[in-house]
C-alpha positions as CSV (number, residue, x, y, z in Angstrom):
1,M,0.0,0.0,0.0
2,A,1.4,3.4,-0.9
3,A,2.3,5.8,2.0
4,L,-0.3,8.4,2.7
5,T,2.2,11.1,3.8
6,G,5.7,12.2,2.8
7,P,8.7,12.3,5.2
8,A,8.7,14.3,8.4
9,P,10.8,17.4,8.1
10,S,14.4,17.3,9.4
11,A,14.7,19.2,12.7
12,A,17.5,21.4,13.8
13,D,18.5,18.8,16.4
14,D,19.1,16.2,13.6
15,C,22.2,18.1,12.6
16,L,25.1,16.4,14.4
17,P,27.6,18.9,15.9
18,V,30.9,19.6,14.1
19,D,34.0,20.8,15.9
20,P,34.7,24.5,15.0
21,P,37.5,24.7,12.4
22,A,40.9,25.2,13.9
23,W,44.3,24.2,12.7
24,V,47.9,24.2,13.9
25,Y,50.4,24.3,11.1
26,M,53.9,24.8,9.9
27,L,55.1,26.6,6.7
28,R,58.3,26.0,4.9
29,C,59.6,29.4,4.1
30,A,61.6,30.3,1.0
31,D,64.8,30.2,3.0
32,G,64.1,26.7,4.3
33,S,63.1,27.8,7.8
34,L,59.8,26.6,9.4
35,Y,57.1,28.9,10.7
36,S,54.5,27.7,13.2
37,G,51.0,29.1,13.7
38,W,47.3,28.4,14.2
39,T,44.2,29.5,12.4
40,N,40.5,28.9,12.0
41,D,40.7,29.3,8.2
42,L,43.8,27.5,6.8
43,A,43.3,28.5,3.1
44,R,42.9,32.2,3.9
45,R,45.8,32.1,6.3
46,L,48.1,30.5,3.7
47,H,47.1,33.2,1.3
48,A,47.9,35.9,3.8
49,H,51.3,34.5,4.4
50,N,52.0,34.6,0.7
51,G,51.3,38.2,-0.2
52,G,47.8,38.6,1.1
53,S,46.9,41.1,3.8
54,H,47.6,40.4,7.5
55,G,50.5,37.9,6.9
56,A,53.0,37.3,9.7
57,R,56.0,39.5,9.9
58,Y,58.3,36.4,9.9
59,T,56.9,34.9,6.7
60,R,57.0,38.4,5.0
61,A,60.7,38.6,5.9
62,H,61.5,35.0,4.8
63,G,59.7,34.9,1.5
64,G,56.3,33.4,2.3
65,G,56.0,29.6,2.5
66,T,54.4,26.4,1.5
67,L,52.4,24.1,3.9
68,A,54.8,21.7,5.6
69,Y,52.5,20.4,8.4
70,A,48.8,20.8,9.4
71,R,46.7,19.2,12.0
72,R,43.0,19.9,12.6
73,C,42.2,20.6,16.3
74,T,39.0,20.5,18.3
75,G,38.8,24.2,18.7
76,K,40.7,27.5,19.3
77,S,42.1,26.6,22.7
78,D,43.3,23.2,21.5
79,A,45.0,24.8,18.5
80,M,46.7,27.5,20.6
81,R,47.9,24.9,23.0
82,R,49.3,22.8,20.2
83,E,50.9,25.8,18.5
84,A,52.7,26.7,21.8
85,A,54.0,23.1,22.1
86,L,55.1,23.1,18.5
87,K,57.1,26.3,18.8
88,K,59.0,24.8,21.7
89,L,60.2,21.7,19.8
90,P,63.8,21.5,18.6
91,K,64.2,22.0,14.9
92,A,65.1,18.3,14.4
93,E,61.7,17.3,15.8
94,K,59.9,19.9,13.7
95,E,61.6,18.5,10.6
96,A,60.6,15.0,11.6
97,L,57.0,16.0,12.0
98,A,57.1,17.7,8.6
99,A,58.7,14.7,7.0
100,A,56.1,12.3,8.4
101,W,53.3,14.6,7.5
102,A,54.5,14.8,3.9
103,V,54.5,11.0,3.6
104,E,51.1,10.6,5.2
105,N,49.5,13.4,3.2
106,K,50.9,12.6,-0.2
107,I,47.7,12.6,-2.1
108,T,47.3,10.3,-5.1
109,I,44.3,10.8,-7.5
110,R,43.1,7.7,-9.3
111,P,39.9,6.4,-10.9
112,A,37.5,5.0,-8.4
113,A,36.9,1.2,-8.2
114,P,33.8,-0.7,-6.9
115,E,35.9,-1.6,-3.8
116,D,36.0,2.2,-2.9
117,A,32.2,2.2,-2.4
118,E,32.4,1.6,1.4
119,A,34.8,4.5,2.0
120,V,32.9,6.8,-0.4
121,N,29.6,5.9,1.3
122,A,31.1,6.7,4.8
123,L,32.3,10.1,3.6
124,Y,29.0,11.0,2.0
125,C,27.1,9.9,5.0
126,W,29.2,12.3,7.2
127,Y,27.8,15.2,5.0
128,V,24.3,13.8,5.3
129,D,24.5,14.0,9.1
130,H,26.5,17.2,9.5
131,S,25.8,19.4,6.5
132,T,23.3,20.9,4.2
133,A,25.7,20.4,1.3
134,T,23.4,17.4,0.4
135,Y,19.6,17.5,0.9
136,Q,19.4,13.8,1.7
137,Y,18.1,12.9,5.1
138,G,18.9,9.2,5.4
139,H,22.1,7.2,4.7
140,P,22.3,5.4,1.4
141,T,23.5,1.8,1.5
142,V,27.0,0.8,0.4
143,E,25.3,-1.1,-2.4
144,E,23.5,2.1,-3.6
145,S,26.8,4.0,-3.4
146,R,28.5,1.3,-5.4
147,A,25.8,1.4,-8.1
148,D,26.1,5.2,-8.3
149,L,29.9,5.0,-8.5
150,C,29.8,2.4,-11.3
151,L,27.3,4.5,-13.3
152,A,29.5,7.6,-13.1
153,L,32.5,5.5,-14.2
154,E,30.6,4.1,-17.1
155,K,29.2,7.4,-18.4
156,A,31.3,10.3,-17.2
157,A,33.9,10.3,-14.3
158,F,34.6,9.2,-10.8
159,L,37.9,10.0,-9.1
160,V,39.1,9.4,-5.6
161,A,42.0,11.0,-3.7
162,V,43.9,8.7,-1.3
163,D,46.6,9.5,1.2
164,G,49.9,7.7,1.8
165,A,48.1,5.2,4.0
166,G,45.5,4.5,1.4
167,K,42.7,6.4,3.3
168,L,40.1,8.3,1.3
169,A,40.8,12.0,1.4
170,G,38.0,13.0,-1.0
171,Y,36.2,12.2,-4.2
172,A,34.8,14.0,-7.2
173,C,32.4,12.6,-9.8
174,A,30.2,13.5,-12.8
175,H,26.9,12.0,-13.9
176,P,24.7,12.6,-16.9
177,W,22.6,15.7,-16.2
178,H,19.4,14.1,-17.4
179,T,18.4,10.9,-19.2
180,R,16.7,12.4,-22.3
181,E,18.9,12.4,-25.3
182,A,19.2,16.1,-25.9
183,F,21.0,16.5,-22.5
184,S,23.6,13.9,-23.5
185,W,26.4,16.6,-23.5
186,D,25.7,17.9,-20.0
187,A,27.2,16.4,-16.8
188,E,26.5,17.2,-13.2
189,T,29.7,17.5,-11.1
190,T,30.1,16.8,-7.4
191,V,33.0,16.9,-4.9
192,Y,33.3,15.9,-1.3
193,C,36.4,16.1,0.8
194,D,37.3,14.6,4.2
195,P,36.3,17.4,6.6
196,H,39.7,17.0,8.3
197,R,41.4,17.8,5.0
198,L,39.5,20.9,3.9
199,S,41.6,23.8,2.8
200,L,44.5,21.5,1.7
201,G,43.7,21.7,-2.1
202,V,42.4,18.2,-2.5
203,G,39.0,19.3,-3.9
204,R,40.6,21.6,-6.5
205,R,42.9,18.8,-7.7
206,L,40.0,16.3,-8.0
207,Y,37.6,18.7,-9.7
208,T,40.3,19.9,-12.2
209,A,40.9,16.3,-13.2
210,V,37.2,15.5,-13.5
211,L,36.6,18.5,-15.7
212,E,39.6,17.5,-17.9
213,I,38.1,14.0,-18.3
214,L,34.7,15.5,-19.3
215,R,36.3,17.7,-21.9
216,A,38.3,14.8,-23.3
217,K,35.1,12.7,-23.5
218,G,33.2,15.3,-25.4
219,Y,30.9,16.9,-22.8
220,W,29.9,20.5,-23.5
221,N,28.7,21.7,-20.1
222,A,29.5,20.9,-16.4
223,I,26.6,21.8,-14.0
224,A,26.8,21.9,-10.2
225,L,23.9,22.2,-7.8
226,V,25.0,24.1,-4.7
227,A,22.9,24.6,-1.6
228,D,22.2,28.2,-0.7
229,P,23.6,29.4,1.6
230,N,27.0,27.6,1.1
231,P,29.5,30.4,0.7
232,A,32.5,28.1,0.7
233,S,31.1,25.9,-2.1
234,A,30.0,29.0,-4.0
235,A,33.5,30.5,-3.8
236,F,35.1,27.2,-4.8
237,H,32.9,26.9,-7.9
238,R,33.5,30.5,-8.9
239,A,37.3,29.9,-8.6
240,M,37.0,26.8,-10.8
241,G,35.4,29.0,-13.5
242,Y,31.7,28.2,-13.0
243,T,29.1,30.9,-13.2
244,R,25.9,31.0,-11.2
245,Y,23.1,31.0,-13.8
246,G,20.0,30.6,-11.6
247,R,18.7,30.2,-8.1
248,E,15.6,28.5,-6.6
249,P,14.8,30.1,-3.3
250,R,13.2,28.1,-0.4
251,T,13.3,24.9,-2.3
252,G,14.7,22.5,0.3
253,Y,14.1,21.9,4.0
254,K,16.7,20.4,6.2
255,F,17.9,20.8,9.8
256,G,14.9,23.0,10.7
257,Q,15.5,25.6,7.9
258,W,14.5,26.4,4.4
259,L,17.3,26.4,1.9
260,G,17.7,27.5,-1.7
261,L,19.4,25.8,-4.6
262,D,21.9,27.5,-7.0
263,Y,22.8,26.3,-10.5
264,W,26.4,26.8,-11.4
265,V,27.5,26.1,-15.0
266,L,30.9,25.8,-16.7
267,P,31.0,25.6,-20.5
268,L,33.5,23.0,-21.5
269,R,33.3,24.0,-25.2
270,E,32.5,27.1,-27.1
271,G,30.2,27.6,-30.1
272,T,27.0,26.2,-31.4
273,A,28.2,23.4,-33.8
274,A,26.6,20.0,-33.7
275,P,28.4,17.9,-31.1
276,E,30.2,14.7,-31.6
277,P,28.9,11.7,-29.6
278,V,30.3,11.6,-26.1
279,R,33.1,9.0,-25.7
280,Y,32.2,7.1,-22.6
281,A,35.5,5.3,-22.6
282,L,38.8,7.2,-23.0
283,P,41.9,5.5,-24.4
284,Q,44.1,4.5,-21.6
285,K,46.9,6.8,-22.6
286,E,44.6,9.8,-22.5
287,L,43.3,9.0,-19.1
288,E,46.9,8.3,-17.7
289,A,48.0,11.6,-19.0
290,I,45.2,13.4,-17.2
291,L,45.9,11.6,-14.0
292,A,49.7,12.3,-14.3
293,R,48.9,16.0,-14.5
294,A,46.6,15.7,-11.5
295,N,49.4,14.0,-9.5
296,G,52.1,16.4,-10.6
297,E,54.0,13.9,-12.6
298,R,56.1,14.8,-15.6
299,R,55.5,12.9,-18.8
């Protein structure tokens, strides 16, 4: 018998708490020295250290820096405590921390496999529980995630980023936008990163590679649906070259609030010529070249 009512609305208490963002970090300055600090916005702080406003006097004097170590903390007080401890370490111990972090956080981007479905499912379910980035209420099963992964691999793209220990750091995928034939050259893109690795550039690397795969396969448009408000995702898509073409206000309800939905579009090709059929399978050499660029390898 069909249900007589739809789902109950998600209440504010359904949103599981998230530790406020706070990081302790070290930068490798241009002269080789290490600078230690803490921040609640790692990406913005790195920009400040490298020519943005409000950078530290030390990094300005020593030529900026690249990230050499980062650890997400449980809040401001934890980050400040860890920063104080970090600054007291001898240089040799700081170098050992940086070396271990570099190995652990060496990110490799590769095509997803059906065996990745469990880790992909766990990461997506974190966003279901903690975020309005997805409007889903309940957890999909691992089997559902595997089917979704396989469909993306067959038709468009599904890439994962794994760290030195093989742990999932994030994933990005693309699916056909709609099933009717006239939409065959449009793909919907999605990216999710491990919340403990946000601001480390994983999402940009994944998305860049997915978009390159879509271009190579013959897609003409990449489309992203972004919850509104979601200023971080909006800024990310704008930086990736997307343009917001439309907004549906008050179109979703989750965690006790009405939310909007923004449509972001990135043209992958110009002009109005008739398109060639999309190539669902790329030659192995083409795919390997894209992944090599994503992983910083020279070919």
